[in-house]
C-alpha positions as CSV (number, residue, x, y, z in Angstrom):
1,M,119.0,89.9,205.5
2,K,121.0,87.4,203.6
3,K,118.9,85.4,201.1
4,K,119.1,81.7,201.0
5,E,120.7,80.2,197.9
6,L,118.5,79.0,195.0
7,T,118.5,75.6,193.4
8,A,119.0,75.4,189.7
9,S,115.2,74.9,189.1
10,E,114.4,77.8,191.5
11,Q,116.8,80.0,189.5
12,E,115.0,79.0,186.3
13,L,111.6,80.0,187.7
14,M,113.0,83.3,189.0
15,K,114.4,84.0,185.5
16,A,111.0,83.3,184.1
17,V,109.3,85.6,186.6
18,W,111.8,88.4,185.9
19,E,111.5,88.0,182.1
20,I,107.7,88.0,182.2
21,E,107.7,91.2,184.4
22,E,110.2,92.9,182.1
23,E,108.0,92.1,179.1
24,G,105.1,93.8,180.9
25,G,103.3,90.5,181.5
26,V,101.8,89.0,184.7
27,P,103.7,86.0,186.1
28,T,101.1,83.4,186.8
29,T,101.5,79.6,186.9
30,R,100.4,79.4,183.3
31,T,102.7,82.2,182.0
32,V,105.7,80.8,184.0
33,R,105.1,77.3,182.7
34,K,104.9,78.6,179.2
35,K,108.2,80.6,179.6
36,V,110.1,77.7,181.1
37,D,108.7,75.3,178.5
38,E,110.3,77.5,175.8
39,W,113.7,76.7,177.3
40,R,113.3,73.0,178.1
41,T,112.8,69.8,176.2
42,E,110.5,68.4,178.9
43,R,107.5,70.2,180.2
44,I,107.2,71.5,183.7
45,T,104.0,70.7,185.6
46,S,101.8,73.1,187.5
47,Q,102.4,71.1,190.7
48,S,106.2,71.6,190.2
49,V,105.6,75.4,189.8
50,Y,103.4,75.5,192.9
51,V,106.0,73.7,195.0
52,Q,109.0,75.7,193.8
53,M,107.2,79.0,194.0
54,G,106.3,78.2,197.6
55,N,110.0,77.6,198.2
56,L,110.9,80.9,196.6
57,Q,108.3,82.7,198.8
58,Q,109.8,81.1,201.9
59,K,113.2,82.2,200.8
60,G,112.0,85.8,200.3
61,Y,112.4,86.0,196.6
62,I,108.7,86.3,195.6
63,E,105.3,87.2,196.9
64,I,102.3,85.0,195.9
65,K,98.7,86.4,195.7
66,K,95.6,85.3,193.9
67,D,93.8,87.4,191.3
68,E,90.1,87.7,190.8
69,K,90.0,84.4,188.9
70,E,91.8,82.7,191.7
71,D,95.0,82.3,189.6
72,R,98.3,82.5,191.5
73,V,100.2,85.7,190.7
74,Y,103.9,85.8,191.4
75,T,105.7,89.1,192.1
76,S,109.4,89.3,192.5
77,I,110.7,90.9,195.7
78,V,114.4,90.5,194.8
79,K,115.4,92.5,191.7
80,K,117.2,90.5,189.0
81,E,120.2,93.0,189.0
82,D,120.6,92.5,192.8
83,Y,120.6,88.8,192.4
84,V,123.1,88.8,189.6
85,K,125.4,91.1,191.5
86,R,125.2,88.9,194.6
87,Q,126.0,85.8,192.5
88,A,128.9,87.5,190.8
89,K,130.4,88.5,194.2
90,Y,129.9,84.9,195.5
91,W,131.6,83.3,192.5
92,A,134.4,85.9,192.5
93,G,135.1,85.0,196.2
94,F,134.9,81.3,195.4
95,W,137.5,81.6,192.7
96,N,139.6,84.1,194.7
97,K,139.1,86.8,192.1
98,T,137.8,90.4,192.1
99,V,134.4,90.7,190.5
100,P,135.9,92.2,187.3
101,G,138.5,89.4,187.4
102,Y,135.8,86.8,187.8
103,V,133.8,88.3,184.9
104,M,136.9,88.2,182.7
105,M,137.6,84.6,183.7
106,A,134.0,83.6,183.1
107,I,134.0,85.0,179.5
108,G,137.4,83.5,178.8
109,K,139.7,86.5,178.8
110,N,141.8,85.4,181.7
């Protein structure tokens, strides 16, 4: 199944989920907000996280459950590596390059 494209803010939240999971943490609204706030000059609200995570769930990128304290817990369904590969293939096609050619172009070697 082809996944729907992510908006920039959805990508940012997915990056937060993936990083929290890689660090051995649990992606909750609080931990995702904290991670995103590290990258931004303006703070993200819990309501924004709820809405965007609902979009990510509908698009098939995450699963949302509640823990024993009724906190929302976000679990990635799509692996970061798979998403990055798909994005590289998309942009390579967009620029009429092979994936290695696109990578070289993107890092300024072409």
